[in-house]
C-alpha positions in Angstrom: 123.2 100.0 54.8 126.8 100.9 53.9 126.7 103.9 56.3 125.5 101.6 59.1 128.4 99.2 58.7 130.9 102.0 58.1 129.8 103.4 61.4 130.4 100.2 63.3 133.4 99.0 61.3 135.9 99.9 64.0 134.4 97.7 66.7 132.3 95.4 64.5 133.7 92.1 66.0 133.4 93.3 69.6 129.8 94.3 69.1 129.0 91.0 67.3 130.7 88.9 70.0 128.6 90.7 72.6 125.4 89.9 70.8 126.4 86.2 70.6 127.2 85.8 74.3 124.1 83.8 75.0 125.3 81.1 72.6 128.7 80.8 74.3 130.5 81.1 71.0 132.2 84.0 69.2 132.3 85.3 65.7 135.4 83.3 64.8 133.6 80.1 65.8 130.6 80.8 63.6 132.7 81.9 60.6 134.6 78.6 60.8 131.5 76.6 61.3 129.9 78.0 58.1 132.8 77.0 55.9 133.2 73.6 57.8 129.5 73.0 56.9 130.1 73.8 53.2 133.1 71.4 53.2 131.0 68.6 54.7 128.2 69.2 52.1 130.6 69.6 49.2 133.7 67.5 49.8 134.7 67.7 46.2 135.4 71.4 46.6 138.1 70.6 49.2 140.2 69.1 46.5 139.3 71.2 43.4 140.6 74.6 42.2 137.3 76.4 42.6 136.5 80.1 42.5 134.7 81.3 45.6 132.8 84.6 45.8 132.0 85.9 49.3 129.2 88.3 48.5 128.9 90.7 51.4 132.2 89.7 52.9 132.2 92.4 55.6 135.6 92.4 57.4 136.7 89.2 55.6 136.0 86.8 58.5 135.4 83.9 56.0 138.7 84.4 54.2 140.9 82.2 56.4 138.3 79.4 56.8 137.8 79.3 53.1 141.5 79.1 52.3 141.9 76.5 55.1 139.1 74.1 54.1 139.4 74.7 50.4 143.2 75.0 49.9 142.9 75.2 46.1 140.2 77.8 46.0 140.6 81.3 44.7 138.7 83.5 47.1 137.2 86.9 46.2 135.2 89.0 48.6 133.1 92.1 47.9 131.1 94.3 50.2 129.0 97.5 50.1 130.9 99.0 53.1 134.2 100.5 51.9 135.5 100.7 55.5 134.8 97.0 56.0 136.6 96.2 52.7 139.6 98.2 53.9 139.7 96.1 57.1 139.4 92.9 55.1 142.4 93.8 52.9 144.7 93.6 55.9 144.1 89.8 55.9 145.5 89.2 52.4 148.8 89.9 50.7 147.2 89.8 47.3 145.7 92.9 45.6 142.9 90.9 43.9 141.1 89.5 46.9 138.7 92.1 48.3 136.7 94.7 46.3 134.1 97.4 46.9 130.7 96.3 45.7 130.7 99.2 43.2 133.8 97.9 41.5 133.6 95.8 38.4 136.7 93.9 39.2 135.0 91.1 41.2 132.6 90.6 38.3 135.3 89.3 36.0 135.3 85.5 35.3 132.9 83.0 36.8 132.5 81.4 40.2 131.9 77.8 41.2 130.4 79.0 44.5 128.7 82.3 45.3 128.2 82.5 49.1 126.0 85.2 50.7 126.2 84.7 54.5 123.8 86.7 56.6 123.6 89.4 54.0 120.2 89.4 52.4 118.3 90.3 55.6 120.1 93.7 55.5 119.0 94.3 51.9 115.5 95.7 51.1 113.4 92.8 49.8 112.5 94.9 46.7 116.2 94.4 45.7 116.5 90.7 46.3 115.3 89.5 42.9 117.5 92.0 41.1 120.6 91.0 42.9 120.0 87.3 42.3 119.6 88.0 38.6 122.8 89.9 38.6 124.7 87.1 40.4 123.4 84.1 38.4 125.3 84.9 35.2 128.6 84.9 37.2 128.2 81.2 38.0 129.9 78.4 36.1 127.5 76.0 34.4 127.5 73.7 37.5 128.0 76.5 40.0 126.1 76.9 43.2 124.6 80.0 44.8 124.3 79.5 48.5 122.3 81.7 50.8 123.0 81.4 54.6 120.5 83.2 56.7 119.1 83.5 60.2 116.0 81.3 60.8 113.1 83.5 61.9 111.3 80.3 63.1 113.8 80.0 65.9 113.0 82.3 68.9 116.5 82.4 70.2 117.8 83.6 66.8 115.1 86.4 66.8 116.2 87.5 70.3 119.9 87.7 69.2 119.0 89.7 66.1 116.8 92.0 68.1 119.6 92.7 70.6 122.3 93.3 67.9 123.0 97.0 67.3 123.8 96.7 63.6 120.8 94.4 63.0 118.3 97.1 63.6 117.5 97.3 59.9 117.3 93.5 59.6 114.2 91.9 58.2 114.6 88.1 58.6 113.7 85.9 55.6 112.0 82.6 56.2 113.2 79.5 54.4 110.0 79.4 52.4 110.4 83.0 51.4 113.9 82.3 50.2 112.8 79.3 48.2 110.1 81.3 46.4 112.6 84.0 45.7 115.1 81.6 44.1 112.3 79.9 42.1 111.5 83.3 40.6 115.1 83.6 39.5 115.0 80.3 37.7 117.4 78.3 40.0 116.8 74.6 40.1 117.0 72.3 42.0 116.8 74.0 45.5 117.8 72.4 48.8 117.2 73.8 52.3 119.6 72.7 55.1 118.9 73.7 58.7 121.9 74.2 61.0 123.2 75.9 64.2 121.1 73.9 66.7 123.2 73.9 69.9 124.9 76.5 72.2 128.4 75.9 73.6 126.9 74.4 76.7 125.6 71.5 74.5 128.7 71.4 72.3 129.0 67.6 72.7 125.8 67.4 70.6 127.0 69.4 67.6 128.2 66.2 65.8 124.5 65.3 65.5 123.6 68.3 63.4 124.1 66.5 60.0 121.2 64.3 61.1 119.0 67.3 62.0 119.3 69.3 58.9 115.7 68.6 57.9 114.4 70.0 61.2 113.2 73.6 60.8 114.2 74.7 64.3 117.9 75.4 63.6 119.1 78.8 64.4 120.2 79.3 60.8 119.7 77.7 57.4 121.2 77.3 54.0 119.4 77.5 50.7 121.6 75.8 48.1 120.7 76.7 44.6 122.0 75.0 41.5 122.6 76.8 38.3 120.1 75.3 35.8 122.1 76.6 32.8 124.3 73.6 32.0 125.4 75.1 28.6 129.1 75.8 28.4 130.0 79.4 29.1 131.9 80.9 26.2 
């Protein structure tokens, strides 16, 4: 997977924008929409000094939205692709923001939010459980691990993924599969939120999405997992 994204790192945004043409939106819109959704679901994070881990940060497209919607947050990003991490580092003046996945530096301290956005469908399913078990100890006692994934129940989403050059290895994960996976890891409670219902041509309907989050036809979904370990971390 690292070699695939290293290969396309130079024109990653251009290729992704091309694959999204049918929606009428670009990558910047979707990056902002993800964090805007988190801010709506967790307004308390907008005013608290949280630590936010962007697991599979790619070229750092979530960095500016996170620091915009969560102004007191400490953002940390990590990715398997060294080339993408190098790109991401151009966005931040601080040395402790973006790290290669193989580094131990991002594993120091604990996080209030661990966000994996459109990452797990690139990872072999045999590794999913192992990764979740590695991430869970990094959460604060009341921390949340949030998986954002493409919804394979949406035919338009499947078409976009099929047409995207760096999604050739992607194996989409259904909401029910994700839920079963997180249950095996011991997360509880779990909540599934469906999102991304409308293209730009129907942009005037996007304000209705909070009332549709139960409907399993959204182009994407979130699985919000609570850390059940409420014991204080020493």
